[in-house]
C-alpha beads as a LAMMPS data file, in Angstrom:
LAMMPS data file: protein, C-alpha beads

307 atoms
306 bonds

1 atom types
1 bond types

-500.0 500.0 xlo xhi
-500.0 500.0 ylo yhi
-500.0 500.0 zlo zhi

Masses

1 110.0

Atoms # bond

1 1 1 5.560 -12.367 -16.149
2 1 1 8.005 -9.573 -16.819
3 1 1 8.071 -6.043 -15.392
4 1 1 9.702 -3.309 -17.459
5 1 1 10.749 -0.241 -15.495
6 1 1 9.754 3.065 -17.091
7 1 1 11.765 5.212 -14.693
8 1 1 11.326 7.615 -11.816
9 1 1 8.120 9.619 -12.277
10 1 1 8.085 11.921 -9.262
11 1 1 10.811 13.179 -6.958
12 1 1 9.488 14.843 -3.771
13 1 1 9.277 18.623 -3.891
14 1 1 9.481 20.916 -0.884
15 1 1 6.042 22.535 -1.213
16 1 1 4.673 22.662 2.356
17 1 1 5.899 22.174 5.975
18 1 1 3.892 18.952 6.221
19 1 1 5.236 17.729 2.876
20 1 1 8.948 18.179 3.518
21 1 1 10.103 14.741 2.379
22 1 1 9.033 11.399 0.909
23 1 1 6.321 10.392 -1.565
24 1 1 5.471 6.944 -0.211
25 1 1 2.577 4.543 -0.831
26 1 1 1.451 5.980 -4.187
27 1 1 -2.228 5.395 -5.000
28 1 1 -3.621 6.243 -8.450
29 1 1 -7.207 7.369 -9.121
30 1 1 -8.282 8.046 -12.695
31 1 1 -9.130 11.686 -13.491
32 1 1 -9.668 11.818 -17.258
33 1 1 -7.991 10.563 -20.394
34 1 1 -4.513 9.345 -19.531
35 1 1 -4.237 11.465 -16.371
36 1 1 -4.303 9.965 -12.880
37 1 1 -4.281 11.665 -9.508
38 1 1 -1.592 9.967 -7.449
39 1 1 -1.998 10.387 -3.706
40 1 1 1.062 9.683 -1.579
41 1 1 2.382 10.026 1.955
42 1 1 4.824 12.808 2.741
43 1 1 6.434 13.640 6.090
44 1 1 6.988 16.739 8.206
45 1 1 10.092 17.523 10.260
46 1 1 8.960 15.088 12.979
47 1 1 8.410 12.277 10.433
48 1 1 4.627 12.437 10.769
49 1 1 2.972 11.561 7.465
50 1 1 0.149 13.372 5.686
51 1 1 -1.417 12.864 2.253
52 1 1 -0.394 14.927 -0.764
53 1 1 -0.932 14.401 -4.473
54 1 1 0.306 15.026 -7.977
55 1 1 -1.400 14.408 -11.315
56 1 1 0.501 12.311 -13.833
57 1 1 0.001 11.424 -17.482
58 1 1 0.531 7.663 -17.615
59 1 1 1.214 7.508 -21.357
60 1 1 3.631 10.461 -21.396
61 1 1 5.018 9.304 -18.028
62 1 1 5.286 12.823 -16.668
63 1 1 3.855 14.969 -13.886
64 1 1 1.318 17.517 -15.165
65 1 1 0.363 19.094 -11.828
66 1 1 1.874 19.290 -8.318
67 1 1 -0.457 20.180 -5.458
68 1 1 1.365 22.436 -2.992
69 1 1 -0.451 21.522 0.232
70 1 1 -1.646 18.342 1.987
71 1 1 -5.112 17.020 1.194
72 1 1 -5.348 15.157 4.522
73 1 1 -3.256 15.637 7.667
74 1 1 -2.435 13.377 10.645
75 1 1 -4.591 13.819 13.757
76 1 1 -4.170 15.251 17.230
77 1 1 -2.299 13.494 20.043
78 1 1 -5.394 11.574 21.184
79 1 1 -6.364 10.219 17.761
80 1 1 -5.547 6.783 16.326
81 1 1 -3.577 8.509 13.537
82 1 1 -1.694 10.975 15.745
83 1 1 1.702 10.307 14.167
84 1 1 0.844 9.651 10.559
85 1 1 -1.364 8.332 7.805
86 1 1 -0.239 5.609 5.361
87 1 1 -2.741 5.004 2.572
88 1 1 -3.746 1.620 1.147
89 1 1 -6.163 1.568 -1.786
90 1 1 -9.520 2.930 -2.940
91 1 1 -12.771 0.957 -3.163
92 1 1 -16.421 1.824 -3.690
93 1 1 -19.572 1.031 -1.682
94 1 1 -22.956 2.092 -3.111
95 1 1 -21.411 4.875 -5.175
96 1 1 -19.164 6.245 -2.405
97 1 1 -15.409 5.908 -2.828
98 1 1 -13.258 5.213 0.239
99 1 1 -9.536 5.033 0.900
100 1 1 -8.383 2.856 3.786
101 1 1 -5.255 3.861 5.682
102 1 1 -2.926 2.823 8.458
103 1 1 -3.044 5.289 11.337
104 1 1 0.273 5.552 13.199
105 1 1 0.510 5.980 16.971
106 1 1 3.767 6.497 18.882
107 1 1 2.920 6.417 22.604
108 1 1 5.498 7.802 25.015
109 1 1 7.836 5.091 26.323
110 1 1 6.170 2.419 24.181
111 1 1 6.503 0.845 20.730
112 1 1 4.742 2.448 17.760
113 1 1 1.604 0.717 16.488
114 1 1 -1.027 1.055 13.786
115 1 1 -4.770 0.727 13.342
116 1 1 -6.868 0.918 10.171
117 1 1 -9.076 3.915 9.360
118 1 1 -11.168 5.070 6.414
119 1 1 -11.281 8.273 4.343
120 1 1 -14.072 9.450 2.077
121 1 1 -13.122 10.500 -1.447
122 1 1 -15.351 13.465 -2.296
123 1 1 -16.622 14.459 -5.723
124 1 1 -13.813 17.024 -6.073
125 1 1 -11.235 14.357 -5.062
126 1 1 -10.666 15.968 -1.662
127 1 1 -10.429 13.603 1.309
128 1 1 -12.291 13.663 4.626
129 1 1 -12.139 11.334 7.618
130 1 1 -15.077 8.905 7.594
131 1 1 -15.046 8.242 11.351
132 1 1 -12.932 9.431 14.275
133 1 1 -12.707 5.815 15.441
134 1 1 -10.742 3.169 13.490
135 1 1 -12.604 0.968 11.027
136 1 1 -10.454 -1.930 12.232
137 1 1 -8.974 -1.389 15.707
138 1 1 -6.631 -3.653 17.593
139 1 1 -8.454 -6.558 19.225
140 1 1 -7.879 -10.018 20.688
141 1 1 -7.065 -11.412 17.206
142 1 1 -4.766 -8.602 16.059
143 1 1 -3.423 -7.133 19.277
144 1 1 -0.028 -5.653 18.393
145 1 1 -0.187 -3.512 15.235
146 1 1 -2.166 -3.311 11.975
147 1 1 -1.087 -1.900 8.623
148 1 1 -1.654 -1.214 4.913
149 1 1 -5.086 -2.538 3.889
150 1 1 -6.163 -3.452 0.353
151 1 1 -9.867 -4.006 -0.406
152 1 1 -11.090 -5.786 -3.538
153 1 1 -14.709 -6.510 -4.448
154 1 1 -15.055 -9.941 -6.052
155 1 1 -18.591 -10.771 -7.162
156 1 1 -20.797 -9.650 -4.260
157 1 1 -18.249 -9.798 -1.452
158 1 1 -15.516 -7.473 -0.224
159 1 1 -12.095 -8.959 0.545
160 1 1 -9.552 -7.071 2.656
161 1 1 -5.916 -8.086 2.845
162 1 1 -4.171 -6.278 5.681
163 1 1 -0.954 -6.424 7.681
164 1 1 -0.758 -7.611 11.277
165 1 1 2.224 -7.967 13.611
166 1 1 2.847 -11.353 15.243
167 1 1 6.014 -10.296 17.089
168 1 1 8.411 -7.351 16.953
169 1 1 11.424 -9.705 16.905
170 1 1 11.476 -13.254 15.534
171 1 1 14.957 -13.823 17.004
172 1 1 16.845 -12.367 14.043
173 1 1 16.150 -8.707 14.792
174 1 1 13.245 -8.536 12.327
175 1 1 9.511 -8.529 13.045
176 1 1 7.021 -11.092 11.804
177 1 1 4.365 -9.002 10.106
178 1 1 1.976 -11.031 7.971
179 1 1 -0.756 -10.346 5.430
180 1 1 -4.108 -11.639 6.674
181 1 1 -7.607 -11.796 5.185
182 1 1 -10.955 -10.348 6.280
183 1 1 -14.238 -10.389 4.322
184 1 1 -17.382 -8.274 4.374
185 1 1 -20.793 -8.187 2.738
186 1 1 -21.203 -4.431 3.133
187 1 1 -17.647 -3.030 3.194
188 1 1 -18.087 -1.930 6.805
189 1 1 -18.397 -4.983 9.064
190 1 1 -15.492 -7.383 8.643
191 1 1 -14.993 -11.050 9.515
192 1 1 -11.383 -12.147 9.979
193 1 1 -10.043 -15.376 8.456
194 1 1 -6.376 -15.391 9.493
195 1 1 -3.199 -15.821 7.496
196 1 1 -3.351 -15.202 3.720
197 1 1 0.281 -15.113 2.548
198 1 1 2.608 -17.827 3.896
199 1 1 5.757 -16.550 5.592
200 1 1 9.125 -18.084 6.424
201 1 1 11.580 -16.651 8.930
202 1 1 14.811 -15.719 7.147
203 1 1 13.154 -15.762 3.706
204 1 1 10.067 -13.541 3.821
205 1 1 8.753 -12.551 7.231
206 1 1 7.924 -8.823 7.216
207 1 1 5.273 -7.957 4.637
208 1 1 3.645 -4.632 3.790
209 1 1 1.379 -2.837 1.310
210 1 1 -0.419 -5.618 -0.633
211 1 1 -1.794 -4.697 -4.070
212 1 1 -3.606 -6.949 -6.518
213 1 1 -5.437 -7.404 -9.812
214 1 1 -8.069 -9.910 -10.919
215 1 1 -7.599 -11.606 -14.301
216 1 1 -9.294 -14.484 -16.050
217 1 1 -6.398 -16.733 -15.031
218 1 1 -6.653 -15.859 -11.335
219 1 1 -5.765 -13.356 -8.634
220 1 1 -2.313 -11.770 -8.702
221 1 1 -0.844 -9.991 -5.674
222 1 1 2.320 -7.985 -5.146
223 1 1 3.675 -6.654 -1.851
224 1 1 6.880 -5.468 -0.253
225 1 1 8.731 -7.770 2.103
226 1 1 11.915 -8.171 4.112
227 1 1 13.683 -11.469 4.659
228 1 1 15.132 -10.843 8.121
229 1 1 18.681 -11.322 6.830
230 1 1 19.400 -7.605 6.701
231 1 1 18.309 -7.134 3.100
232 1 1 16.155 -4.054 2.561
233 1 1 12.658 -4.155 1.105
234 1 1 11.983 -6.047 -2.110
235 1 1 8.721 -6.593 -4.009
236 1 1 7.264 -10.103 -3.894
237 1 1 4.419 -11.941 -5.614
238 1 1 1.648 -14.414 -4.750
239 1 1 -1.053 -16.133 -6.808
240 1 1 -4.486 -17.678 -6.295
241 1 1 -6.824 -19.338 -8.818
242 1 1 -10.346 -17.940 -9.148
243 1 1 -11.958 -21.127 -7.858
244 1 1 -9.944 -20.773 -4.632
245 1 1 -11.223 -17.299 -3.766
246 1 1 -12.817 -18.430 -0.493
247 1 1 -9.606 -20.191 0.610
248 1 1 -7.603 -17.636 2.630
249 1 1 -4.154 -18.976 1.672
250 1 1 -2.326 -17.825 -1.452
251 1 1 0.624 -19.475 -3.180
252 1 1 3.751 -17.476 -2.381
253 1 1 6.036 -17.391 -5.440
254 1 1 8.968 -15.042 -4.924
255 1 1 10.796 -16.450 -7.954
256 1 1 8.115 -15.427 -10.477
257 1 1 8.420 -11.704 -9.844
258 1 1 11.360 -10.189 -11.691
259 1 1 11.216 -6.556 -10.595
260 1 1 14.233 -5.791 -8.430
261 1 1 16.548 -2.976 -7.405
262 1 1 18.477 -1.165 -10.120
263 1 1 22.257 -1.190 -10.393
264 1 1 22.363 2.486 -9.513
265 1 1 20.125 5.469 -8.907
266 1 1 16.947 6.260 -7.012
267 1 1 15.816 2.606 -6.557
268 1 1 19.193 0.888 -6.259
269 1 1 18.932 -0.020 -2.545
270 1 1 15.302 -0.990 -2.071
271 1 1 11.947 -1.200 -3.860
272 1 1 8.689 -1.261 -1.925
273 1 1 5.051 -0.147 -1.500
274 1 1 3.714 -1.239 -4.915
275 1 1 0.395 -0.103 -6.354
276 1 1 -0.843 -2.051 -9.397
277 1 1 -3.596 -0.807 -11.734
278 1 1 -4.758 -1.141 -15.336
279 1 1 -5.019 1.501 -18.054
280 1 1 -5.813 0.923 -21.734
281 1 1 -5.332 -2.843 -21.555
282 1 1 -1.944 -2.505 -19.856
283 1 1 -1.001 -3.226 -16.253
284 1 1 1.171 -0.679 -14.455
285 1 1 2.900 -0.549 -11.097
286 1 1 3.706 2.561 -9.122
287 1 1 6.380 1.809 -6.539
288 1 1 8.839 3.475 -4.184
289 1 1 12.606 3.321 -4.156
290 1 1 15.378 4.102 -1.692
291 1 1 14.709 5.099 1.918
292 1 1 11.013 4.199 2.147
293 1 1 9.930 6.677 -0.511
294 1 1 12.410 9.465 0.238
295 1 1 13.515 9.221 -3.400
296 1 1 9.951 9.359 -4.716
297 1 1 8.111 6.872 -6.900
298 1 1 8.518 5.285 -10.295
299 1 1 6.443 3.402 -12.848
300 1 1 6.735 -0.052 -14.407
301 1 1 4.610 -1.918 -16.967
302 1 1 3.808 -5.636 -16.848
303 1 1 4.019 -8.221 -19.610
304 1 1 2.462 -11.588 -18.886
305 1 1 4.119 -14.460 -20.729
306 1 1 1.044 -15.224 -22.814
307 1 1 0.206 -11.558 -23.576

Bonds

1 1 1 2
2 1 2 3
3 1 3 4
4 1 4 5
5 1 5 6
6 1 6 7
7 1 7 8
8 1 8 9
9 1 9 10
10 1 10 11
11 1 11 12
12 1 12 13
13 1 13 14
14 1 14 15
15 1 15 16
16 1 16 17
17 1 17 18
18 1 18 19
19 1 19 20
20 1 20 21
21 1 21 22
22 1 22 23
23 1 23 24
24 1 24 25
25 1 25 26
26 1 26 27
27 1 27 28
28 1 28 29
29 1 29 30
30 1 30 31
31 1 31 32
32 1 32 33
33 1 33 34
34 1 34 35
35 1 35 36
36 1 36 37
37 1 37 38
38 1 38 39
39 1 39 40
40 1 40 41
41 1 41 42
42 1 42 43
43 1 43 44
44 1 44 45
45 1 45 46
46 1 46 47
47 1 47 48
48 1 48 49
49 1 49 50
50 1 50 51
51 1 51 52
52 1 52 53
53 1 53 54
54 1 54 55
55 1 55 56
56 1 56 57
57 1 57 58
58 1 58 59
59 1 59 60
60 1 60 61
61 1 61 62
62 1 62 63
63 1 63 64
64 1 64 65
65 1 65 66
66 1 66 67
67 1 67 68
68 1 68 69
69 1 69 70
70 1 70 71
71 1 71 72
72 1 72 73
73 1 73 74
74 1 74 75
75 1 75 76
76 1 76 77
77 1 77 78
78 1 78 79
79 1 79 80
80 1 80 81
81 1 81 82
82 1 82 83
83 1 83 84
84 1 84 85
85 1 85 86
86 1 86 87
87 1 87 88
88 1 88 89
89 1 89 90
90 1 90 91
91 1 91 92
92 1 92 93
93 1 93 94
94 1 94 95
95 1 95 96
96 1 96 97
97 1 97 98
98 1 98 99
99 1 99 100
100 1 100 101
101 1 101 102
102 1 102 103
103 1 103 104
104 1 104 105
105 1 105 106
106 1 106 107
107 1 107 108
108 1 108 109
109 1 109 110
110 1 110 111
111 1 111 112
112 1 112 113
113 1 113 114
114 1 114 115
115 1 115 116
116 1 116 117
117 1 117 118
118 1 118 119
119 1 119 120
120 1 120 121
121 1 121 122
122 1 122 123
123 1 123 124
124 1 124 125
125 1 125 126
126 1 126 127
127 1 127 128
128 1 128 129
129 1 129 130
130 1 130 131
131 1 131 132
132 1 132 133
133 1 133 134
134 1 134 135
135 1 135 136
136 1 136 137
137 1 137 138
138 1 138 139
139 1 139 140
140 1 140 141
141 1 141 142
142 1 142 143
143 1 143 144
144 1 144 145
145 1 145 146
146 1 146 147
147 1 147 148
148 1 148 149
149 1 149 150
150 1 150 151
151 1 151 152
152 1 152 153
153 1 153 154
154 1 154 155
155 1 155 156
156 1 156 157
157 1 157 158
158 1 158 159
159 1 159 160
160 1 160 161
161 1 161 162
162 1 162 163
163 1 163 164
164 1 164 165
165 1 165 166
166 1 166 167
167 1 167 168
168 1 168 169
169 1 169 170
170 1 170 171
171 1 171 172
172 1 172 173
173 1 173 174
174 1 174 175
175 1 175 176
176 1 176 177
177 1 177 178
178 1 178 179
179 1 179 180
180 1 180 181
181 1 181 182
182 1 182 183
183 1 183 184
184 1 184 185
185 1 185 186
186 1 186 187
187 1 187 188
188 1 188 189
189 1 189 190
190 1 190 191
191 1 191 192
192 1 192 193
193 1 193 194
194 1 194 195
195 1 195 196
196 1 196 197
197 1 197 198
198 1 198 199
199 1 199 200
200 1 200 201
201 1 201 202
202 1 202 203
203 1 203 204
204 1 204 205
205 1 205 206
206 1 206 207
207 1 207 208
208 1 208 209
209 1 209 210
210 1 210 211
211 1 211 212
212 1 212 213
213 1 213 214
214 1 214 215
215 1 215 216
216 1 216 217
217 1 217 218
218 1 218 219
219 1 219 220
220 1 220 221
221 1 221 222
222 1 222 223
223 1 223 224
224 1 224 225
225 1 225 226
226 1 226 227
227 1 227 228
228 1 228 229
229 1 229 230
230 1 230 231
231 1 231 232
232 1 232 233
233 1 233 234
234 1 234 235
235 1 235 236
236 1 236 237
237 1 237 238
238 1 238 239
239 1 239 240
240 1 240 241
241 1 241 242
242 1 242 243
243 1 243 244
244 1 244 245
245 1 245 246
246 1 246 247
247 1 247 248
248 1 248 249
249 1 249 250
250 1 250 251
251 1 251 252
252 1 252 253
253 1 253 254
254 1 254 255
255 1 255 256
256 1 256 257
257 1 257 258
258 1 258 259
259 1 259 260
260 1 260 261
261 1 261 262
262 1 262 263
263 1 263 264
264 1 264 265
265 1 265 266
266 1 266 267
267 1 267 268
268 1 268 269
269 1 269 270
270 1 270 271
271 1 271 272
272 1 272 273
273 1 273 274
274 1 274 275
275 1 275 276
276 1 276 277
277 1 277 278
278 1 278 279
279 1 279 280
280 1 280 281
281 1 281 282
282 1 282 283
283 1 283 284
284 1 284 285
285 1 285 286
286 1 286 287
287 1 287 288
288 1 288 289
289 1 289 290
290 1 290 291
291 1 291 292
292 1 292 293
293 1 293 294
294 1 294 295
295 1 295 296
296 1 296 297
297 1 297 298
298 1 298 299
299 1 299 300
300 1 300 301
301 1 301 302
302 1 302 303
303 1 303 304
304 1 304 305
305 1 305 306
306 1 306 307
């Protein structure tokens, strides 16, 4: 497969005190024609993230509307998203669209952590909190920190791939943060199945923001990862055949994904937080560049070898 970069699509604009910087974790929902609403995470002056959006024309590869205020804001000091909201993807249950998110908490004199919550996408594309309690809290299985969920319905079952921290330091100064699997029959109650993407200390050990598509030839997943060698985020790839859907483990194949940092410019130091979707028989990726989305997001288009 071969990704072709189409360039930087959106550079963060100073439109609101809670949207001072960044446009991280882009998530595209179709509006009409070639126009998509792209939600993203922006930060205030204390680095707390809220959700903003812009509308982009995918074919023209340009922004057609910039919303000048947040559409969802981090919670109060006692909430599970008191220090930020990082969005995953959108899925539908019985006609209701939901967006899952990582809620950030930064307790005094303790390490930050995350838990997974759920937003409702309303008919007018506004967002409201589905429940004041996390959809997936920390527990005896995942007891350190949770992150970036992606939900995909395959046949009559919901599959969630989500991040979980094993340790903050694997001995090389980098965390081990894996992508695990949970399944559900109703999109609400989840059964955990453990590790989904193999990891290797010093090669790929800190994963985030899984995104995937289903094709006739199998399941294709992209994610951002760090190696633990000091290299900044890159985008990796994993594959699973359709007849192995119930098997939690994917085949990690970092060599088959050819999207990388550019020689110069907005994505020359790191690329991360991919979001893959299809439009008019083409597969696109929204992704972030330098400084965890400080430089905004860009667009790439995918060519499979047999396409």
